[in-house]
C-alpha positions as CSV (number, residue, x, y, z in Angstrom):
1,M,148.0,119.4,111.6
2,D,149.9,122.4,113.0
3,K,147.4,123.6,115.5
4,K,147.1,122.0,118.9
5,T,144.5,119.3,120.1
6,I,143.1,118.9,123.1
7,R,146.0,116.0,123.9
8,D,148.4,119.1,123.7
9,I,146.7,121.3,126.5
10,E,146.1,120.2,130.6
11,V,142.9,120.3,131.4
12,A,143.1,118.9,135.5
13,G,141.7,121.2,137.4
14,K,140.1,123.4,135.1
15,T,137.0,124.7,133.7
16,V,136.7,124.0,129.6
17,L,134.3,125.5,127.3
18,V,133.7,123.6,124.1
19,R,132.0,124.5,121.1
20,V,129.9,121.2,120.2
21,D,127.4,121.4,116.9
22,F,124.7,120.5,118.0
23,N,122.6,121.7,115.5
24,V,120.4,118.5,115.3
25,P,117.1,117.9,113.4
26,R,113.9,117.7,115.0
27,S,110.5,116.7,114.3
28,K,108.2,119.9,113.0
29,E,105.0,118.3,114.8
30,T,106.8,116.6,118.5
31,G,110.0,118.9,118.7
32,E,111.9,115.4,119.1
33,I,115.1,114.8,117.8
34,T,114.9,112.8,114.5
35,N,119.0,112.1,114.1
36,D,121.4,112.4,117.2
37,N,124.2,111.6,114.8
38,R,125.7,115.4,116.1
39,I,125.2,114.5,119.3
40,V,127.5,111.2,119.3
41,A,130.0,113.0,117.2
42,A,130.7,115.1,120.2
43,L,130.9,112.5,122.5
44,P,134.8,111.4,121.8
45,T,136.2,114.7,122.9
46,I,133.8,115.1,125.8
47,K,134.4,111.5,127.3
48,Y,138.3,112.5,126.6
49,L,138.0,115.6,128.3
50,L,136.0,114.3,131.2
51,E,138.7,111.8,131.7
52,Q,141.2,114.4,132.3
53,S,139.4,115.2,135.8
54,P,138.6,118.6,134.5
55,K,136.7,120.9,137.1
56,A,133.7,121.4,135.1
57,I,132.4,121.3,131.2
58,V,130.8,124.1,129.8
59,L,129.0,123.1,125.9
60,F,128.2,126.3,123.5
61,S,126.2,125.3,120.8
62,H,123.3,127.2,118.5
63,L,120.5,125.8,117.1
64,G,118.7,126.4,114.0
65,K,118.1,130.4,112.9
66,V,116.9,132.7,116.0
67,K,115.2,135.7,114.6
68,T,112.3,135.9,116.3
69,E,110.2,134.9,119.7
70,E,108.7,132.2,118.0
71,D,112.1,130.7,116.5
72,K,113.4,131.3,120.3
73,A,110.6,128.8,122.0
74,K,111.0,126.1,118.6
75,N,114.9,126.2,118.8
76,N,115.7,125.6,122.6
77,L,118.5,123.9,123.1
78,A,117.0,122.4,126.2
79,V,116.0,119.2,124.0
80,V,119.4,118.2,123.8
81,A,120.7,117.6,127.1
82,P,118.3,114.3,128.7
83,R,119.8,112.4,125.3
84,L,123.1,113.9,125.6
85,A,123.1,112.7,129.5
86,E,121.8,109.2,128.0
87,L,124.4,109.0,125.8
88,L,127.2,109.9,128.2
89,G,125.6,108.3,131.3
90,R,126.2,110.8,133.5
91,D,124.1,114.2,134.3
92,V,124.3,116.8,132.6
93,K,123.0,120.7,133.8
94,F,120.8,122.3,131.1
95,V,121.3,126.2,131.9
96,D,118.4,127.9,130.3
97,C,119.9,131.1,129.6
98,T,123.1,132.7,127.5
99,R,124.4,135.3,130.6
100,G,124.1,136.3,133.9
101,A,123.8,135.1,137.7
102,E,122.5,131.7,137.0
103,L,125.0,131.3,134.4
104,E,127.9,132.0,136.5
105,E,126.7,130.6,139.7
106,A,126.5,127.1,137.7
107,V,129.8,127.1,136.6
108,K,131.4,128.4,139.5
109,N,129.1,125.8,142.0
110,A,130.3,123.2,139.6
111,E,132.8,120.3,141.2
112,N,134.1,116.5,139.3
113,G,134.0,117.5,135.7
114,Q,130.0,118.7,136.2
115,V,128.4,118.7,132.3
116,I,126.9,121.8,132.0
117,L,124.8,123.0,128.2
118,V,124.2,126.5,127.6
119,Q,121.1,127.7,126.3
120,N,121.5,128.5,122.5
121,T,124.1,130.8,121.6
122,R,121.9,132.4,118.7
123,Y,119.5,133.8,121.8
124,E,122.6,136.2,121.7
125,A,122.1,139.0,118.9
126,G,125.7,139.5,119.4
127,E,126.8,136.1,118.4
128,S,126.0,135.8,114.5
129,K,128.4,139.5,114.7
130,N,130.6,138.2,116.6
131,D,130.4,140.7,119.6
132,P,133.8,141.4,121.3
133,E,132.1,142.0,124.7
134,L,130.2,138.5,124.1
135,G,133.3,136.6,123.3
136,K,135.0,138.2,126.3
137,Y,132.3,137.3,128.4
138,W,131.8,133.6,127.6
139,A,135.4,133.5,127.5
140,S,135.6,134.7,131.8
141,L,133.7,131.8,132.3
142,G,136.3,129.3,131.6
143,D,140.2,128.7,131.7
144,V,140.0,127.1,128.2
145,F,138.2,126.9,125.1
146,V,138.2,123.5,122.8
147,E,136.9,124.1,119.4
148,D,134.6,120.9,118.3
149,A,132.2,122.1,116.0
150,F,133.1,121.8,112.4
151,G,129.7,122.3,111.2
152,S,130.6,126.5,112.3
153,V,134.1,127.1,111.4
154,H,133.2,128.6,108.2
155,R,131.4,131.4,110.6
156,A,132.9,134.0,113.0
157,H,131.1,134.3,115.6
158,A,131.7,135.0,119.4
159,S,131.0,131.3,120.0
160,T,133.6,130.2,117.5
161,A,136.4,132.9,117.3
162,G,135.3,135.3,120.0
163,I,135.9,133.1,122.8
164,P,138.9,131.8,121.6
165,A,140.9,135.5,121.3
166,H,140.5,135.4,125.2
167,L,141.9,131.7,126.5
168,P,144.1,129.2,125.5
169,S,142.3,127.2,122.5
170,A,142.5,123.6,120.8
171,A,140.8,121.4,118.7
172,G,138.3,119.1,119.6
173,F,138.9,115.0,118.2
174,L,136.2,115.6,115.6
175,V,137.7,119.2,114.3
176,E,141.4,117.6,114.1
177,K,139.8,114.7,112.3
178,E,138.5,116.9,109.3
179,I,141.5,118.9,109.0
180,N,143.0,115.8,108.9
181,Y,141.1,114.3,106.0
182,I,139.9,117.7,103.9
183,G,143.2,120.0,104.9
184,K,145.2,117.3,103.4
185,A,143.0,116.1,100.1
186,V,143.1,119.8,99.5
187,S,147.0,120.6,100.2
188,N,148.8,117.5,100.0
189,P,146.1,115.0,98.3
190,E,147.9,111.1,97.3
191,R,147.5,111.3,93.0
192,P,145.5,110.5,91.4
193,M,142.8,112.6,93.0
194,V,139.4,113.1,91.4
195,A,136.7,115.7,92.7
196,I,133.2,115.1,91.7
197,L,130.6,117.9,92.4
198,G,127.1,117.8,92.1
199,G,123.7,119.7,93.3
200,A,122.2,122.2,92.2
201,K,123.9,125.3,91.3
202,V,127.2,126.2,90.0
203,S,126.9,129.4,91.9
204,D,127.1,127.6,94.6
205,K,130.1,125.7,93.8
206,I,132.1,128.0,91.0
207,L,134.9,128.2,93.8
208,V,135.2,125.2,94.3
209,I,135.2,124.2,91.0
210,E,137.9,126.8,90.1
211,N,140.3,125.8,93.2
212,L,139.6,122.0,92.5
213,L,140.8,122.4,88.6
214,K,144.0,123.7,89.9
215,I,144.5,120.9,92.9
216,A,142.8,117.5,90.7
217,D,143.6,115.6,88.5
218,K,140.3,115.2,87.2
219,V,136.9,117.4,88.1
220,I,133.5,115.5,87.3
221,V,130.5,117.7,87.1
222,G,127.0,116.4,87.8
223,G,123.4,117.2,89.1
224,G,121.1,120.3,88.3
225,M,124.4,122.6,87.6
226,C,125.6,120.3,84.6
227,Y,122.6,122.0,82.6
228,T,124.4,125.2,82.9
229,F,127.8,123.7,81.6
230,A,125.4,122.1,78.8
231,K,124.1,125.3,78.0
232,A,126.7,127.1,77.7
233,Q,128.3,124.6,75.2
234,G,125.4,125.2,73.1
235,H,123.3,121.8,74.0
236,S,119.6,122.7,74.0
237,I,118.4,121.4,77.7
238,G,114.2,121.6,77.5
239,N,113.1,122.7,80.9
240,S,116.5,121.7,83.1
241,L,117.5,123.4,86.1
242,V,119.6,126.5,84.6
243,E,121.6,129.8,85.6
244,D,121.5,131.9,82.8
245,D,123.2,134.2,84.8
246,R,126.0,132.1,85.4
247,I,126.7,130.9,81.8
248,D,129.5,133.3,81.2
249,V,131.3,131.9,84.0
250,A,130.3,127.9,82.9
251,K,132.3,129.1,79.3
252,D,135.0,130.5,81.1
253,I,135.8,127.3,83.4
254,L,135.2,125.3,80.4
255,A,137.9,127.3,78.0
256,K,140.4,127.0,81.3
257,A,139.5,123.2,82.5
258,G,140.1,121.2,79.0
259,D,140.2,117.8,79.5
260,K,140.4,117.8,83.6
261,L,136.3,118.6,83.4
262,I,133.9,115.6,82.8
263,L,130.7,116.3,82.2
264,P,127.8,114.0,81.9
265,V,127.0,112.9,78.2
266,D,123.4,111.9,78.5
267,S,120.6,112.2,81.4
268,V,117.3,110.9,82.5
269,I,114.3,113.0,82.1
270,N,111.0,113.4,82.8
271,T,108.2,115.5,81.3
272,A,107.5,116.4,85.4
273,F,109.5,117.1,88.9
274,A,108.0,113.9,89.3
275,A,108.7,110.2,90.2
276,E,106.4,109.5,87.5
277,G,105.8,110.6,84.3
278,D,107.4,109.9,80.8
279,I,110.9,109.0,82.0
280,K,113.5,108.0,79.8
281,V,117.0,108.7,78.5
282,C,118.6,110.9,76.2
283,G,121.7,111.9,75.0
284,E,123.7,115.7,75.6
285,D,120.3,117.5,74.0
286,V,117.7,117.4,76.0
287,P,114.2,117.7,74.0
288,D,111.7,120.5,74.9
289,G,108.9,119.5,77.1
290,Y,111.8,117.6,79.4
291,M,114.1,118.4,82.2
292,G,116.8,116.2,82.9
293,L,116.8,115.1,86.6
294,D,119.7,112.2,86.9
295,I,123.1,111.5,85.0
296,G,122.6,108.7,82.4
297,P,123.8,105.2,82.1
298,K,126.9,106.2,80.0
299,S,128.0,109.2,82.2
300,V,127.9,106.6,85.1
301,E,129.9,104.4,83.1
302,N,132.8,107.8,82.4
303,I,132.7,108.3,86.4
304,K,133.8,104.7,87.0
305,A,136.5,104.9,84.1
306,A,137.6,108.4,85.8
307,L,137.8,106.8,89.0
308,A,139.7,103.9,88.3
309,G,143.1,103.9,90.2
310,A,142.2,107.2,92.2
311,K,143.8,107.4,95.4
312,T,142.1,110.6,96.5
313,V,138.5,111.3,95.7
314,V,136.5,114.5,97.1
315,W,133.0,113.9,96.6
316,N,130.3,117.0,97.3
317,G,126.6,117.1,95.9
318,P,124.4,114.2,94.7
319,M,123.9,113.6,90.6
320,G,121.0,113.5,90.3
321,V,117.1,114.3,92.7
322,F,118.5,110.9,94.4
323,E,115.6,111.2,96.9
324,M,113.4,110.1,94.0
325,K,114.0,106.6,92.8
326,P,114.0,106.7,89.3
327,F,116.6,109.0,89.5
328,A,118.8,108.4,92.2
329,K,120.6,105.6,89.6
330,G,123.4,108.1,89.3
331,T,124.3,108.9,92.9
332,I,124.0,105.4,93.9
333,A,126.2,104.2,90.9
334,V,129.1,106.7,92.5
335,C,128.2,105.5,96.0
336,E,129.2,102.3,94.7
337,A,132.2,103.5,92.4
338,L,133.8,104.7,95.6
339,A,133.1,101.9,97.9
340,G,135.0,99.5,95.4
341,L,137.6,101.8,95.3
342,E,141.2,100.1,97.1
343,G,143.5,101.7,99.4
344,A,141.8,105.3,97.9
345,N,141.2,108.2,100.5
346,T,137.3,109.0,100.6
347,I,135.5,111.8,101.4
348,I,132.1,113.1,101.2
349,G,131.8,116.8,101.7
350,G,128.7,116.8,103.8
351,G,125.5,118.7,103.0
352,D,123.3,116.3,100.7
353,S,126.5,113.9,99.5
354,A,126.4,112.9,103.0
355,A,122.7,112.4,103.6
356,A,122.5,110.1,100.1
357,V,125.8,108.2,101.2
358,M,123.9,107.4,104.9
359,Q,120.4,106.7,103.2
360,L,121.4,104.6,100.3
361,G,123.6,102.3,103.2
362,Y,127.4,103.0,102.2
363,A,128.1,105.5,105.1
364,D,130.7,102.4,106.6
365,K,132.4,101.9,102.8
366,V,134.0,105.8,102.5
367,S,137.0,106.7,104.5
368,H,135.6,110.2,106.5
369,I,132.2,112.0,106.4
370,S,132.0,115.9,106.9
371,T,130.2,117.2,109.7
372,G,129.7,120.2,107.9
373,G,128.3,121.2,104.1
374,G,129.0,124.7,104.4
375,A,132.4,123.9,106.0
376,S,133.8,122.2,104.2
377,L,132.4,123.4,100.8
378,E,134.8,127.0,102.2
379,Y,137.6,124.7,103.1
380,M,137.4,123.2,99.4
381,E,137.6,126.8,98.0
382,G,140.9,127.1,100.0
383,K,139.6,129.9,102.4
384,V,140.8,130.7,106.0
385,L,137.9,129.1,108.5
386,P,137.9,131.7,111.4
387,G,137.0,129.2,113.6
388,I,140.4,127.2,112.4
389,A,142.4,130.2,112.5
390,A,141.3,131.2,115.8
391,I,142.9,128.0,117.5
392,D,146.0,128.0,119.1
393,D,149.3,127.1,116.6
394,K,151.5,124.4,118.0
């Protein structure tokens, strides 16, 4: 990795600003955190920095979308401080503002590695616009910046790209891991490399498919978006999900891809988007009145065959509506196939596929689960991510 990491910087006696990803899911009823994975993921970086005797560690994160006063109340970052303190085994000072005397005093008076959590960065209108004045102001609070929020590095925000424009900067362990896994898979994979792409929409994944067709030895497509390809091939798709405005794009990809692209040859179908009904398996043509909700058994066998001997596998997006038991078999089969690959680098690209792997109990059977759905997708598209570009080179 050609970017500086926290091992390359001196933080003793300094105030370290860290961009973390504490955008945690919460209960709609109580507002309590329902999954603390993102807080846990930040601990190695925070603990390492604490061992280096800094003056203070100041944590910045967004939480949810903030457009109205109601959003502000709903997305108050105060909910994270007690859980973080519990996990760290030390006091975490929550500062209920994003600028001004209270924040400045808290940072100035901190000592002995005091951990300070700043209120939701999106309380500032200039955060998502990467307002230069805001980035400069936040940078003025510290001596060095650490980027550890991979889920936000694809956004040029004041807290991800604005602060490091004014301070020495380095990657935290989480961002370093993502660069090492996804970056290597995209730029220098061990072969054979297979990419598996699912999910609902071709429009979300067009650039990823096009980029991965240049890199991978095989690209497997499943999920709702396969019916746009099926229609482009002239198959009937019944009431299946389709993006009619993407048919020509699908035709273009099919023409370029040749035998590199593997599409489903059968589907699990139903008369309704529900776990009950007239559920059955059909071939490449979906009959009228039915919709495809998962890949079928022959498609599963084709995927297993394509994965045999693979040394690098990148997977983003489920094969079907895995939340409903009758349509989870395709996604479970991919989980099982990846779990059984000896010596392969298996990378799950965040979002729904990460949720599926965790929910179905395969999290410890894969090499890496990305913490950033959108960021990992853009990385796979071959895009430069602003938050990573902003980190100092070695």
